[in-house]
N, C-alpha and C positions, 0 to 999 in steps of 0.2 A: 632508381638505384639507392636513394636515401631511404625509401620505405623498406626495401629489402634488407638494408643494413640494420634498421631499427627492429624489424621483425626477428632477425637472427640474434640480435642482442637480447631481446625480450625472452626468446626461447632459451638462450644460454643462462640468463638469470633465473628463469623458472627451474631449469635443471639444477642449478646451484642451490636454490631454495629447497628443493626436494632432498638433495644430498645432506644439507645442513639439518633438515628436519629429522632425517633418519639417524644421523650421528648424535643428535641431541636427545632423542627419545629412547635410544637403545644402545647397547654395547656394540662394538664393531662386529657385525654379523658376517661371517664368511658364508656367503649364500650358495654353497654347493650342497645339493640335496643328496643324501644317502638313503637308499631304499630300506636298509635294515639298521636297527639300533645297535649301539655299543654294548659290550658286556657290562655286568654289574661292577660296582666298585669293590675291588678285592679287599680282604682283611689282612692288615699288616701293622707292625709296630712302628712307632716314630723313632728315627735315629736321634741321638742326643744332639742338642744344639751346639754347633762348633764354636760359638763365641757370642759375646754381647753385641746386640744390634742386629742379629740375623732374625729374619721373619720366615715363618713357615709358609710354603706354597704347596698345597696338596697335589697328589698325583691325579692324573686324568687320562682318559682314552682319547688319543688323537687319531687321525685317519690319513693313511698313505694312499694317494690316488694312483701312484705308479704300481703299487702292489695290490691295490683294491682290498685293503685289510686295515682293521684297527690295530693300533699299537699303544702300549702303556708308557706314558711319560712319568717316571718316578717322582714322587713327592720329594722336595728338597728344601734346604734352608738357603735363603737369598737375602742379601743386603738391599734394603729399600732404596729406590732412587732418590728420595728426599725424606728428610725428617718429617714425621707426622703422616706419611703415606701408609696406607694399608692395601693389601692385595684382595681384589675381587676375582675369584676363580672363574674361568671360562665354563661353559656348559652347553650340552646338546639339547636342542628343542625341536619338536615336531611342528612343521608348518606346511600347509597345503598337502603335498604328497611325499614328503621326505624329512629327514633329520638334517638340521643345520647347526653349525658350530658358532657359538657366540664367544668372541675373544675376551679373555680376562684383562684386567687393567689395574693400575695403581692409582690411588686417589685418597683424599682426606677421609672419605667415608666408604664403608663397604656397601656395594650396590647389590642388585639382584643377580643371583647365580643359579636360577632355576629351581630352587628349593632342594638341591641335591645335597645329601649328607656325605660330604667328603671326609668327615671326621676331624679330630684334632682342632676343635674350635669352630670349624665350618660345618655346622650341623643342619644347614638348610636356610637359616635366617641369620644374617649378621655374622659377627665373629666374636667368640668368647674366649679366645686363647691369650689375649693380652691387650694392652692399651698404651698409648703414648702419654707421657707426662713431661711436658716441655720437650727437651731434646733427648729424653731417654725412653726406651721401650721397656715396659714392665710385663713380665711373663706370668701367666696364670699356671701355677704348678699343678693344678688339678687337671689340666688339659695338656700342657707342654712338658716335654722331656728335657729338662735343663739341669746342669750341674751347679748346685747352689754354692759349692765351695769356690767357684769361679765367677758365677753370675749372682749378684746380690739383689738386684732390682726385680724382685718376685713378689707375688701374693698368692693366696689360695682361696678360690671361690668355686665350690662344687656346682656343676651344671647338670640340670635334669634334661635329658634328651628324649623328646617325644617322637622324633622322627627316626625310627630304627631301620627303615628300609635302605637297601644298598643300590636301588635303581639309579642308573646313571644318566637319565634323560628326562626332560619335562614334556608333558603332553603326549598325544598319540595313544596307541594301544598299550596300556599298562604303565604309562609314564607317571611321573610325579605331577599331581594336580595342584598347582600353585601359581599365582599371578603376582607380579611385583606390587608392592605398596607404594603410595605416593613418596614416601621417604626414600625408598630404593630407587625410584625413577629420578628423584632429585639428585641422588648421589651419582647417577650416570651422567647427568647434565653438568655436574661440576667439572672443574679442571682435572684432567687425569691423563696418564700416559700409559702406553702399552707395555708389554713384557720387556725387561731389560735384556742386554746382550747375553748375560749368563743364562737366562731362561731359554732364549732362542737356541743357543748352542747346546744346552741340555736336551732340548726337544729333538734337535738334529741327531745327537748321539743316540737317543732312544730309537729314532727312526731307522738308523743304520744297523741296529742290533736285531738280528732275526728272532732272538729269543723273546723279544718284547712284543712280537706280533700275536694277536689274539688267536689266530688259526694255529699257532705253534704252542702257546702256553695255555690255551683253553680258559682264559680268564684268570689265570694264576701266574703272574709274571715272575721271572727269576729275580729281577731287580724291581722291587716295589717302591723303595725309597732309598735315598742316600743323604749323607751329611752335607755334601757340597754339590753344586751343579756339575754335571759331567762326570761324576764319580760313579763308576759302574763296577769297581772291584775294590777289595780291601775291607777293613774292619767297619767302615762307615756305611756299608751296603746292607740293606735289609730285604729279605725275600718275603713274598706274600705267604702268610700262614695258610690261607685257603682262598679259593675263588669266592666272589660275592654271590655267585649263583651259577647254575649250569649254563654253559655256553657252547653252542654248536654253530660254526659259521655256515651260512647258507651256501649251497653249491653254486648258485648263480650270482655270487657277489661280483661286483664289477659292472653290473648292468644299471647302476644308479643313474638317475637323471642328473644333469649338471647345469648349473647356472650360478651367477655370482653378482649380487647387488653391488659389491664393492669393486669388482673387476669387470668392466663392460664387455671385455672380449669373451667372457664366459656366459653372457646372457643368452646368446643365440644357441639354439639347439644344434648339436653337432650330428649331422645326418649319419655318419658312419657309426657313431656310438649309439644313436637312438635306434637304428635298425637292428643291430646285433651286438653282442658283447665283443670286446676287442679280441683279436685272434690269439694274443698271448695269454688271455685268460681262459680260453677254451681248452687248451692243453693243460695237463697236470704239470705244475711247476714244483720241481723237487725242493726248492728252498723254502717251501711252506711246510715241510714235513720233518719233524725231529726224529721220529722213530719209524721203523719199518712197518710196525703194526698200523700206523696212520695212513699208509699208502693206499690209494684206491685199489680195488680188486683188479688183478690182471685179466685182460680180455682173452678169452680162448681164441686160438687162431682160426681164421676162416678157412673153409675147404678150398684147396687150390684148384685152379681150372686152366690148365695149359693146353687142353685139347687131346692130351695123351693120358688115357685112363691108368696105364701102368705107372707112368711118371707121376701122376697125381697121387696115387696110393703111396708111392715112395716118399713124396714130399710131405704128405699128411702124417706119416709115421715120424719123420724127422721133426715136424712141428710139435707133435705131441710129446716127443722125447725132450725137446728144448723147454716146453712149457712145464713139464713135470720137474725138470732140473731146476728151473727158476723158482718154482714154488717151494722146493726143498731148501734152496738158499735163503729165500725170504723167511721161512719158518726158523731156520737155524740162527740167523742174525737177530730176528725179533726176540727169540728166547734168550739170547745172550744179552741183549740190551735190557730186557726186563729183569734179568738176574742182577745186572750191574746197578740198575736203579734201586732195586730192593735192598741191595747191600749198602748203598749210601744212605738210604732211608733208615735202616736199622742202626747205622753208625751215627745218625743225626749229624751228617757232614755239614760244614759251613756252606753258605750260599756260593762263595767263589768256587769251591770244589764241585758243587752241583752244576754250576754254570759251565765250567770247563768240560764236564762230562756230557752235558747237553750239546755243546758245540761239536764235540767229537762224534756223538751219535748223529747229529745233523749231517756232518760231512760223510759219515759212513753210509747213511741212508741215501744221500745224493749219489754217491759213487755206485751203489748197488743198482739204483734206478737207471742211471746212465748206462751201466754195463748191460742191463737187460734190454734197454731200448736199442742199443747198438746191435746186440745179438739178433733181436727180432728184425731189425732193418736189413741186416746182412742176409738173413734167411729169406726175407721177401724178395730181395734182389736176385738171389739164386733161383727163385721160383718163377721169375719173369721169363716168358717165351723168348727164345733167341731171335734177335732182329734179322730179317732177311736183307741181303744186299739190294740196294736201290735198282729198280728196273727188272729184277728177276722174278718171274711169276711163281706162285706157290706150286708145289708138286701135287 
């Protein structure tokens, strides 16, 4: 009994040692593997700093496992949890057979963030946007957008950026090829804390906004940055000027392997997900489409087979008529949406107005797709052979 207790205790200590080793040598890695990489970092302007003491946290692509899609978390200004703390951004990295997210953190020094060029002082190595001097943060005006009439603790040092790529992940096929320096590894081992509550709430707000999803905005989010956390409307919101690169979401997204070093319950392979994609991912989901032109092509109706040749011919004609009608409706709505988008583009409309129109188009597209799905289902129900009463033999 005593030997068994000692053995159990030794195993527990060994496991604890492994966990401590992982946390001491790397940032908090969310060990959920994604089979396809995130879009490139979009091009956007930095909103003006809302006040003295705010530090910039760059935007990044997070992943929604419920929707099986990347979504953009806008860059924003945040108050540091402690005087002297700087933000080390999170980053995506390739390991084994998938992409893993490494959580960002606050600490006295900026650590390794994958060599990703997030812009605005985070050009892949360290941070050139400002520095702490005792209990005051001084902003580098060459990098940071600050109002000098309100914020006087500034300086101006031009930065030469050699890393011009907008790739958003480290390693793998086409990723940034960079490894942490001893100094960056040392920064990770120093005392640090994770994202503050404002950052977490900001991320959750981005996740709940369909327009932030990569499959909707194609790498060019409607809200790329905001002056304050959770601010997705108003004058402090900045829209992406352009996508960082062409992005086309893979059709089989959602089939990624799952496992989590930080969460033991995710380590085991889930048989249902390993065998096949989840059922809700197999069907087209209307909330992934903003415009009718983005909808997958409608399938042509299959030839009916009720056993009555005359009846089958009649049903086939009805099917074709419904299909043609639905195609005309698709074309009409798609042309109208395209016309409205071009009008706003010519007017150089503000981001808030563009976002409002995108939301209306998304709702419009959903309603049209639901209407056509219901029409098709009703048609199929009418085509079903009439059920015979139980016990009555066929004629």
